[in-house]
C-alpha positions, 0 to 999 in steps of 0.5 A, a space after each residue: 486848039 484853045 483853052 477851056 475856061 470856067 467863067 463865073 458871073 455874079 451881080 448879087 443883090 445888096 442889102 435893101 436891093 429895092 433902092 438900087 437899079 441892078 443894070 447900073 451895078 457892075 457884074 463881077 466876072 472871074 475866069 479859071 483855066 480848066 485845060 489849055 491847048 485842047 481841041 473842041 472834042 476834048 473840051 466837050 469830053 472834059 465839060 461832060 464830066 463836070 457839073 452842068 452850067 446854070 444861070 439864075 436871073 439875067 444880065 439886066 437884073 440880079 445875076 448868078 451864072 456859071 458857064 464854060 468858055 472855049 474860043 471865046 464862046 459859051 460851050 453848050 452840050 446837049 448830053 447829060 453832065 456829071 451830077 455830083 457836087 462841084 465844091 465841098 463845103 468847108 467845115 469852118 464855112 459860113 454854112 456851119 457858123 450861120 446856117 446849122 442847128 437850132 434857131 429862134 424867130 425874132 419878136 414880131 414887134 420888130 416888123 411892127 415898129 419898122 412900119 410905125 417908124 415909116 409913119 412917124 417919119 411922114 408925120 415929122 416931114 409934114 409937120 416941118 413942112 407946115 412950120 416952114 410954110 406957116 408964115 406965108 399962110 399967116 400973111 394970107 390970113 389963114 389961121 395957124 394951128 399948133 404953132 403956139 409955144 409950150 415951156 419946159 424949164 427955161 426953153 420954149 418949144 412949138 406945140 407941134 414938136 410936143 406932139 410929133 416928137 413922142 410919135 417918133 420915140 414910140 417905134 424906137 422904144 418898141 425896138 428897144 423892148 423887142 431887142 430886150 425880149 429877144 435877149 432874154 429869150 436867147 439866154 433862156 434857150 441857151 440854158 437848156 437847148 433841146 437835143 438835136 433831131 435824128 434825120 434819116 434820108 430815104 431818097 437822093 437829094 437831087 435838084 428838082 426831085 422830091 425829098 423823102 425824110 424821117 425826122 425823130 426828136 429824142 426829146 419833146 417839150 410840153 410847150 411844143 405844138 405842130 411841126 412843119 417841114 420844108 426845104 429851100 435853096 438860095 444864093 449866099 453872099 459871095 466872099 467880100 474880098 473875092 468880089 472886091 478883087 474881081 471888081 478891081 477894088 482894094 479890099 481895105 479901100 472904098 467899097 464897090 457899088 452895092 457893098 457896105 464897109 465891114 463892121 469889124 466886131 460883127 465880122 469877128 463873131 460871124 454875124 456879118 458878111 460885109 454886105 448887110 450894114 449890121 441891120 439884117 439881124 436883131 440884137 444877138 447874145 454874145 455867147 454864141 458865134 453866128 447868133 440864134 437868128 437865121 440870116 436870110 438869103 437874098 436870092 431864095 426859093 422854098 418848097 411848100 410847107 407841109 406837116 411833119 409825119 410820124 413816119 416818112 415825109 415827102 417834100 416836093 422841091 422848090 419851084 424853078 430849075 436850080 443847080 445843086 450845091 456849089 461853094 466857091 469864093 464867088 458863087 455859093 448855092 446853098 440848100 437846107 432843110 427846115 423844121 418849124 416847131 410851133 410853141 405855146 405862148 412863144 415864137 416858133 423854133 427852127 431846126 436847120 439842116 444843110 443839104 448836099 444836093 446833086 445837080 440835075 444832069 442838064 443846064 438849068 436856068 431860073 429867075 432870081 427871086 429876091 427877098 428882104 435882107 431883114 431877118 424879121 421879115 423872112 420867116 419861112 411861114 411868111 414866105 410860103 
């Protein structure tokens, strides 16, 4: 006789995960006792009534896994498991604060400015390198270019600085202008938000099966154009204090590898989970907690985007074998329905509806598809 344990393992991709080597980051492991001093047959019977185990990713890369342990080994059952939800999502959770209701899409200038910033930094480094080697080139008799002096007031500056510095300020001014535009857009939207759509489900929301819905808008605007719909699944960040605990770190001490320090102001208004460094979202209006821009899920996959029908709309599931809805302090598998509304001379409007999705009846395993942590590069249309 031995104890039956629930084991959760996670190595969640940090912000800008491409800068990290996953295999060098620690895996957070938490074990919870389900039952003690039971036989193998009793353990099999208990596990059959629990949601099936799953694994997203692998131990050499990003990993999100839940499994059952008995006598130090993973229990593998061939028979079907319980399909119901594992944990109910609390009403005051991050899902209700950050992933429910109307959302705007950021100004496209954010993405363009970031690309120009990379180019500007390259130009700056080349100019500094040239100024460093210019004395050597002069000794060799190679004429210098751009090293003349330009006077502003009482100071002299290299000619190259007069050329390069404005290039650096271009993307910064673009970001300032885009943030100012986003703030105006948010304020205008909050002054008269559209009424919520009425969504009726005509199928069970089960992982791996089609979703059939009927979506009606009580009021439509003249500027609204085509409407599209999709549903998607992803992994929300683990609760920061819980992850620090299982990694043996002090919650107020040095962050674990891959985590950032908390940003207190963003934390209190539900804009940050302590892993994004404050750079994952454009500037927000302070009038609404959670913001009006949809935070990306760094591990995520979505269905095909299809036109919204007037009657019933059937949406195929996201590819891969994903578990259903789970919401624990460490592992949060989240499903959502998204309606995309095109608008005349404006960016798209999103309606986001969280879904309670049943598990498939058997063990599931899929790849961890990692996305950018920045909101401006995670528009649903760009990921299709």
